C-alpha positions in Angstrom: -111.7 -150.2 47.4 -109.8 -148.0 49.9 -109.0 -144.4 49.1 -105.3 -145.2 49.5 -103.1 -148.2 50.1 -101.3 -146.4 53.0 -101.7 -143.3 55.1 -98.8 -141.7 57.0 -99.6 -139.3 59.9 -97.0 -136.6 60.1 -94.7 -135.1 57.5 -91.6 -134.7 59.6 -88.4 -136.5 58.7 -89.6 -139.9 59.8 -93.0 -139.5 58.2 -91.6 -138.4 54.9 -89.1 -141.3 55.0 -91.9 -143.8 55.6 -94.1 -142.2 52.9 -91.2 -142.3 50.4 -90.5 -146.0 51.1 -94.1 -147.0 50.8 -94.7 -145.0 47.6 -91.5 -146.3 46.0 -92.8 -149.9 46.7 -95.9 -149.1 44.6 -98.4 -148.3 47.4 -100.7 -145.3 46.8 -99.7 -143.3 49.8 -101.1 -140.2 51.4 -99.1 -138.2 54.0 -101.1 -135.9 56.3 -99.5 -133.1 58.2 -101.2 -130.8 60.7 -98.7 -127.9 60.2 -98.6 -125.5 57.3 -95.3 -126.8 56.1 -93.6 -130.2 55.9 -90.4 -131.2 57.6 -91.5 -131.0 61.3 -88.6 -130.4 63.6 -86.2 -131.1 60.7 -87.2 -128.0 58.8 -85.5 -124.8 57.6 -88.0 -122.0 58.0 -88.0 -118.3 57.2 -89.0 -117.1 60.7 -87.8 -113.5 60.0 -88.0 -111.9 56.5 -85.0 -113.1 54.6 -83.6 -115.2 57.4 -84.0 -119.0 57.4 -83.5 -121.0 60.5 -83.3 -124.7 61.5 -86.2 -125.1 63.8 -84.9 -127.9 66.0 -82.5 -130.4 64.4 -79.5 -128.8 62.9 -77.3 -131.8 61.8 -78.0 -135.1 60.2 -77.0 -137.7 62.9 -75.1 -140.8 62.0 -77.3 -143.3 60.3 -77.5 -146.6 58.4 -75.7 -146.6 55.0 -78.4 -149.0 53.7 -81.2 -146.5 54.7 -79.2 -143.5 53.3 -78.8 -145.2 49.9 -82.4 -146.3 49.7 -83.7 -142.8 50.4 -81.0 -141.1 48.3 -79.9 -139.0 51.3 -76.3 -139.3 50.3 -77.1 -137.1 47.2 -78.2 -134.1 49.3 -75.4 -131.5 49.3 -73.5 -130.9 52.5 -71.5 -127.9 53.8 -67.8 -128.7 53.8 -66.5 -127.9 57.3 -62.9 -127.9 58.4 -64.1 -127.5 62.0 -67.4 -129.1 63.2 -67.5 -127.2 66.5 -65.5 -125.5 69.1 -65.9 -125.9 72.9 -64.9 -123.6 75.8 -66.0 -122.6 79.2 -65.4 -119.0 78.3 -63.2 -118.4 81.3 -59.8 -118.1 79.6 -59.5 -121.8 78.9 -58.0 -122.8 75.5 -60.8 -123.7 73.0 -61.3 -127.4 72.3 -61.4 -127.5 68.5 -63.2 -130.5 66.8 -61.5 -130.7 63.4 -63.3 -132.9 60.9 -59.9 -134.2 59.7 -59.0 -136.9 62.3 -55.3 -136.2 62.0 -55.8 -132.5 62.6 -58.0 -133.3 65.6 -55.3 -135.6 67.1 -52.6 -133.0 66.5 -54.7 -130.3 68.2 -55.7 -132.4 71.2 -52.2 -133.8 71.8 -50.5 -130.4 71.2 -52.9 -128.1 73.2 -54.6 -130.3 75.7 -52.2 -133.2 76.2 -51.6 -136.8 75.4 -53.6 -138.0 78.4 -56.7 -136.1 77.2 -56.2 -137.6 73.7 -56.0 -141.1 75.3 -59.1 -140.4 77.4 -61.1 -139.3 74.3 -60.1 -142.5 72.6 -61.1 -144.5 75.6 -64.5 -142.8 75.6 -65.1 -143.6 72.0 -64.1 -147.3 72.6 -66.4 -147.4 75.6 -69.4 -146.3 73.6 -69.2 -148.9 70.9 -70.6 -151.9 72.7 -73.5 -149.8 74.2 -74.3 -148.6 70.7 -74.6 -152.2 69.4 -76.6 -153.1 72.5 -79.1 -150.3 71.7 -79.2 -151.2 68.1 -78.3 -147.6 67.5 -77.7 -147.9 63.7 -79.6 -151.1 63.0 -82.6 -151.1 60.7 -85.5 -153.5 60.4 -84.7 -155.2 63.7 -86.7 -155.4 66.9 -85.5 -153.6 70.1 -83.2 -155.9 72.0 -84.1 -157.4 75.4 -81.7 -156.8 78.3 -80.3 -160.3 77.8 -79.8 -159.6 74.1 -78.1 -156.4 74.9 -75.5 -158.1 77.1 -75.1 -160.8 74.4 -73.6 -158.0 72.2 -70.5 -158.0 74.4 -67.5 -159.8 73.1 -65.4 -159.4 76.2 -65.6 -158.2 79.8 -64.7 -154.6 78.9 -67.7 -154.5 76.6 -70.0 -156.2 79.1 -69.1 -153.7 81.8 -69.7 -150.8 79.3 -73.2 -152.1 78.6 -73.9 -152.5 82.3 -72.6 -149.0 83.0 -74.8 -147.6 80.1 -77.8 -149.1 81.8 -77.1 -148.2 85.4 -74.2 -145.7 85.6 -74.1 -142.0 85.5 -72.6 -139.7 82.8 -70.3 -138.2 85.4 -68.9 -141.5 86.4 -67.9 -142.3 82.8 -66.3 -138.9 82.3 -64.4 -139.1 85.6 -62.8 -142.4 84.5 -61.7 -141.3 81.0 -61.2 -137.5 81.2 -60.8 -136.6 84.9 -61.5 -133.1 85.9 -58.6 -130.6 85.4 -58.0 -127.3 83.6 -57.3 -129.1 80.3 -60.4 -131.3 80.3 -63.2 -129.0 81.6 -64.4 -127.8 78.2 -64.4 -131.3 76.8 -66.3 -132.6 79.9 -68.8 -129.8 79.5 -69.3 -130.6 75.8 -69.7 -134.4 76.5 -72.2 -133.7 79.2 -74.2 -131.3 77.0 -74.2 -133.9 74.2 -76.0 -136.5 76.4 -78.1 -134.3 78.7 -79.9 -132.4 76.0 -81.9 -135.7 75.5 -82.8 -136.1 79.1 -84.3 -134.4 82.1 -81.6 -135.5 84.5 -78.4 -134.1 85.9 -75.1 -135.8 84.9 -74.7 -137.4 88.3 -78.0 -139.2 88.0 -77.8 -143.0 87.5 -78.8 -143.9 83.9 -77.5 -140.8 82.2 -74.5 -142.8 80.9 -77.0 -144.1 78.3 -77.5 -140.7 76.8 -73.8 -140.2 76.6 -73.4 -143.6 74.8 -76.2 -142.7 72.4 -74.6 -139.3 71.6 -71.1 -140.7 71.2 -72.0 -143.7 69.0 -70.6 -143.9 65.5 -71.5 -146.6 62.9 -69.2 -149.5 62.5 -68.3 -150.0 58.9 -69.8 -147.7 56.2 -72.6 -145.9 58.0 -73.2 -142.2 57.4 -71.5 -139.9 59.9 -72.6 -136.5 61.3 -73.2 -134.1 58.4 -74.1 -130.4 58.1 -76.6 -130.0 55.3 -76.4 -127.2 52.7 -79.6 -125.0 53.0 -80.1 -126.3 56.5 -81.5 -129.5 57.9 -84.8 -128.8 56.0 -83.0 -129.7 52.7 -83.2 -133.4 53.8 -86.9 -133.3 54.3 -87.4 -131.3 51.1 -85.5 -134.0 49.3 -87.7 -136.7 50.8 -90.9 -134.8 50.0 -89.8 -134.3 46.4 -88.8 -138.0 46.1 -92.2 -139.0 47.5 -94.2 -136.7 45.2 -92.2 -137.6 42.1 -93.1 -141.2 42.7 -96.8 -140.3 42.8 -97.4 -139.7 46.5 -99.5 -136.9 48.0 -98.7 -134.6 51.0 -101.6 -132.7 52.5 -100.8 -129.9 54.8 -103.0 -128.3 57.5 -104.8 -131.6 57.9 -104.6 -132.8 61.5 -105.8 -136.4 62.2 -108.3 -136.7 65.0 -108.8 -140.5 65.0 -107.4 -143.7 63.6 -110.4 -145.8 62.5 -110.5 -149.6 63.0 -112.9 -152.4 62.6 -111.9 -153.7 66.1 -109.0 -155.8 64.9 -107.5 -153.9 61.9 -107.1 -150.3 60.9 -109.4 -149.0 58.2 -108.1 -145.5 57.8 -108.3 -142.2 59.6 -110.7 -139.3 60.3 -109.3 -135.8 60.1 -110.1 -133.0 62.5 -112.7 -131.5 60.1 -114.5 -134.8 59.9 -113.2 -136.2 56.6 -112.9 -140.0 56.6 -110.0 -141.4 54.5 -109.7 -145.2 54.1 -106.6 -147.3 53.9 -105.5 -150.7 55.2 -102.2 -149.4 56.4 -101.6 -146.4 58.7 -98.1 -145.4 59.8 -98.2 -142.9 62.7 -95.1 -140.7 63.1 -96.4 -138.7 66.0 -95.4 -139.8 69.5 -96.4 -143.4 70.4 -98.3 -142.3 73.5 -100.3 -139.8 71.5 -101.0 -142.3 68.8 -102.4 -144.9 71.2 -103.8 -142.6 73.9 -105.5 -140.0 71.7 -106.0 -141.4 68.2 -107.1 -145.0 69.0 -110.4 -145.8 70.5 -109.8 -146.8 74.2 -112.0 -149.8 73.6 -109.4 -151.1 71.1 -106.2 -150.2 72.9 -105.4 -152.5 75.8 -105.3 -150.8 79.2 -101.8 -152.1 79.9 -100.4 -150.6 76.7 -102.1 -147.3 77.2 -100.8 -147.2 80.8 -97.2 -148.0 79.8 -97.1 -145.3 77.1 -98.8 -142.8 79.4 -95.8 -143.0 81.7 -93.5 -141.7 79.0 -91.2 -138.9 80.4 -91.5 -135.9 78.1 -90.0 -133.2 80.2 -88.3 -130.9 77.7 -86.1 -128.3 79.5 -84.3 -126.0 77.1 -84.5 -122.7 75.4 -83.9 -122.1 71.7 -83.3 -118.6 70.3 -83.0 -117.4 66.7 -81.3 -114.1 65.8 -81.2 -111.9 62.8 -77.8 -110.2 62.9 -76.6 -107.0 61.2 -73.1 -108.3 61.4 -71.1 -111.2 62.5 -70.2 -110.9 66.3 -66.6 -110.0 67.1 -64.9 -112.3 69.6 -62.5 -110.8 72.1 -59.3 -112.1 73.5 -58.5 -114.7 74.6 -61.1 -116.0 72.1 -60.1 -113.9 69.1 -59.3 -117.1 67.3 -63.1 -117.6 66.9 -63.1 -114.6 64.5 -61.7 -117.1 61.9 -64.8 -118.2 59.9 -63.4 -121.7 60.0 -64.2 -121.8 63.7 -67.8 -120.4 63.5 -70.0 -123.3 62.5 -70.9 -124.1 66.1 -69.4 -122.7 69.3 -70.2 -124.3 72.6 -70.0 -122.1 75.7 -70.2 -124.9 78.3 -70.6 -125.5 82.0 -68.7 -128.2 83.8 -70.6 -131.4 84.7 -70.7 -130.3 88.3 -72.2 -127.0 87.3 -74.7 -128.7 85.0 -75.8 -130.8 88.0 -76.4 -127.7 90.1 -78.2 -126.0 87.2 -80.5 -129.0 86.7 -81.3 -128.9 90.4 -82.0 -125.2 90.2 -84.3 -125.8 87.2 -86.3 -128.4 89.2 -86.8 -125.7 91.8 -88.1 -123.3 89.1 -84.9 -121.2 88.8 -83.1 -120.1 85.7 -79.4 -121.0 85.6 -77.2 -118.0 86.2 -74.8 -119.0 83.4 -76.6 -121.5 81.2 -74.7 -123.8 78.9 -75.2 -122.6 75.3 -74.5 -123.8 71.8 -74.2 -120.9 69.4 -74.5 -121.6 65.7 -73.7 -119.2 62.9 -74.9 -121.1 59.8 -74.8 -118.1 57.4 -71.0 -118.0 57.7 -70.6 -121.2 55.6 -74.1 -121.2 54.0 -74.8 -117.6 53.0 -78.2 -118.3 51.4 -79.9 -118.6 54.8 -79.5 -114.8 55.4 -79.8 -111.6 53.3 -76.5 -110.4 51.7 -74.3 -108.8 54.3 -76.4 -110.1 57.2 -76.2 -113.2 59.3 -78.4 -115.7 60.9 -77.6 -117.2 64.3 -79.3 -119.7 66.6 -78.6 -120.7 70.2 -79.7 -123.7 72.3 -79.4 -123.7 76.1 -80.1 -125.9 79.1 -82.1 -125.9 81.5 -85.4 -124.0 81.2 -87.7 -124.5 84.3 -90.9 -126.4 83.7 -94.0 -124.5 85.0 -97.7 -124.3 84.2 -98.0 -120.8 85.7 -98.4 -118.5 82.8 -97.1 -115.4 84.5 -94.1 -117.2 85.9 -93.5 -118.8 82.5 -93.3 -115.4 80.8 -90.9 -114.1 83.4 -88.6 -117.1 83.2 -88.6 -117.1 79.4 -87.4 -113.5 79.3 -84.9 -114.0 82.1 -83.3 -117.0 80.5 -83.2 -115.3 77.1 -81.3 -112.4 78.7 -78.9 -114.8 80.3 -78.2 -116.7 77.1 -77.3 -113.4 75.4 -75.2 -112.4 78.3 -73.3 -115.8 78.2 -72.6 -115.3 74.5 -71.4 -111.8 75.2 -68.7 -113.0 77.5 -66.9 -114.2 74.4 -68.3 -111.7 71.9 -69.0 -108.4 73.7 -70.8 -106.8 70.8 -73.3 -109.7 70.3 -76.3 -107.8 71.7 -75.5 -104.8 69.6 -75.6 -106.6 66.3 -79.0 -108.3 67.0 -81.7 -106.7 64.9 -84.5 -109.2 65.8 -84.8 -112.3 67.9 -87.3 -115.1 68.4 -87.4 -117.3 71.6 -88.8 -120.8 71.6 -89.3 -123.0 74.7 -90.6 -126.6 75.0 -94.1 -125.2 75.1 -93.6 -123.8 71.5 -92.3 -127.2 70.3 -95.4 -128.9 71.8 -97.8 -126.5 70.1 -96.0 -126.2 66.8 -95.1 -129.8 66.2 -97.1 -131.9 68.7 -93.9 -132.9 70.6 -95.4 -133.7 74.0 -93.9 -131.5 76.7 -91.6 -130.1 74.0 -89.8 -133.4 74.0 -88.2 -133.6 70.5 -87.1 -137.2 71.4 -90.8 -138.3 71.8 -89.5 -140.1 74.8 -86.4 -139.0 76.6 -83.2 -141.1 76.5 -83.6 -142.7 79.9 -82.9 -146.4 80.4 -86.5 -147.1 81.2 -87.5 -145.6 77.8 -84.9 -147.3 75.6 -84.1 -150.8 74.4 -87.0 -153.1 75.2 -88.8 -150.2 76.8 -89.0 -148.3 73.5 -91.6 -149.5 71.0 -90.8 -150.9 67.6 -93.1 -150.4 64.6 -95.7 -152.8 66.0 -95.3 -151.8 69.6 -93.4 -153.4 72.5 -92.1 -156.9 72.1 -94.1 -158.0 75.2 -97.0 -155.7 74.5 -97.8 -155.3 70.8 -100.3 -152.9 69.2 -103.8 -154.3 69.5 -104.7 -153.9 65.8 -103.0 -155.0 62.6 -102.1 -152.5 59.8 -101.0 -149.9 62.3 -97.3 -149.0 62.6 -95.4 -146.6 64.8 -92.6 -144.6 63.1 -91.8 -141.5 65.3 -88.6 -140.5 67.1 -90.1 -142.2 70.1 -89.6 -145.6 68.5 -86.6 -148.0 68.2 -83.9 -146.2 66.2 -84.8 -142.8 67.7 -84.4 -140.1 68.6 -82.2 -137.8 66.4 -82.5 -137.0 62.7 -81.5 -140.5 61.6 -84.8 -141.5 59.7 -84.6 -145.0 61.2 -88.0 -145.2 62.9 -89.9 -144.1 59.8 -87.9 -146.4 57.6 -88.5 -149.3 60.0 -92.2 -148.7 60.1 -92.6 -148.6 56.3 -90.6 -151.8 55.8 -92.5 -153.5 58.6 -95.8 -152.6 56.8 -94.4 -153.8 53.5 -93.1 -157.1 55.1 -96.5 -157.9 56.6 -98.3 -157.0 53.3 -95.8 -159.2 51.4 -94.9 -156.3 49.2 -91.3 -155.4 50.3 -89.0 -155.4 47.2 -86.0 -155.3 49.6 -86.9 -158.6 51.3 
């Protein structure tokens, strides 16, 4: 008899989702995590005494209503926000305010930015719907679509052209059509560019970047869960899943890295941990990156050369900087941005660059140069969720593009310090006292995300959102449609699979149900 019915590798959001589904179905499930805490990159962690920060993900992305109900995600408390975010270039332009109330948003855009901008935004959202269906963005328990199946999602010529543009067009081309460059659209264009580009290593003028824009803009049709800010930080979702899993009888073991997936040549038999312990199970769900699963954990004699070669080409070039700050006080925003002193406006503040500037900055990054004025998203979560910081203090986080990729240790240290300074300087253009209220700060680069979470190259997508890595080019639970996994009982459930990336839980959910389907034990079938 096996030690367990199923083993899940990785206790991030996808791993915990998979483990909870398997355990709820009655399978004795063990979830193994290399780190000293569960949650992975969807964690809320006390990095500074008394200050808790969201490590990578900071919002629950739109996801399937079916999945949310099955995992009880809709029971996790949220932070009620009147304004989800604010965007500006920080150059005297009027802030673009994203109200959560659709009518307030319409009134703001129409009144401050103009009817043409409102119409352009509506056009962008309409453009993204067919690509979202083609990608299966919110579908669960379905295989990745082939290119022909993608185009078959179109119901008219407009939708067909949108799908074609998603596959082959650039982000800039789409923005130019719907929100042409002018003084009233630049902050919006900068935000839309940032939304897509943070999942790529490409400038907005690069063909194929329209896909990342479509992925980021997509919203579920019908009753799917929309973007949510979680009380207690994103880690509250993974805490909920871990508690659900353990309450059902499942086991999470921390500080237990997996060194190998064992097989008998045709079927998995369990795993071997880094300290040599052998744990048996007829089902293994791997929620680490697919290329690491096949290339490092499976015996090369088992994994087909073509499969290993395809996965080895996965582009993982993370190019960002993340900073976390302990603040003695909330920063004070100066005119013409004094409106940002209203707590309603302080959930997330985007200090953006235009698409044209982002293109130049990406090209600088490729040459090993730090952008002079990096695009930055500043979050002040303690304003609306005081429990994440000590009384009277505040926690802040910043995320910026583009951090140069280098293997030179000395150059890396210099670039890291230089970009951190420029991020603070960019925030200070709106809040001149920002540097003064910082008591401590921590700087993370893609290198940290690689070491801490096993995200190859710091790529939190486990495969960037490039056309050659999406749709039929992104594996499902049992591999690619034309190149499946070589052994039965092994399932892929990381963000690098169909349904990923983002904190949507879909890849882990799909992997668990695929395992249950093949075992004939799925109560939802």
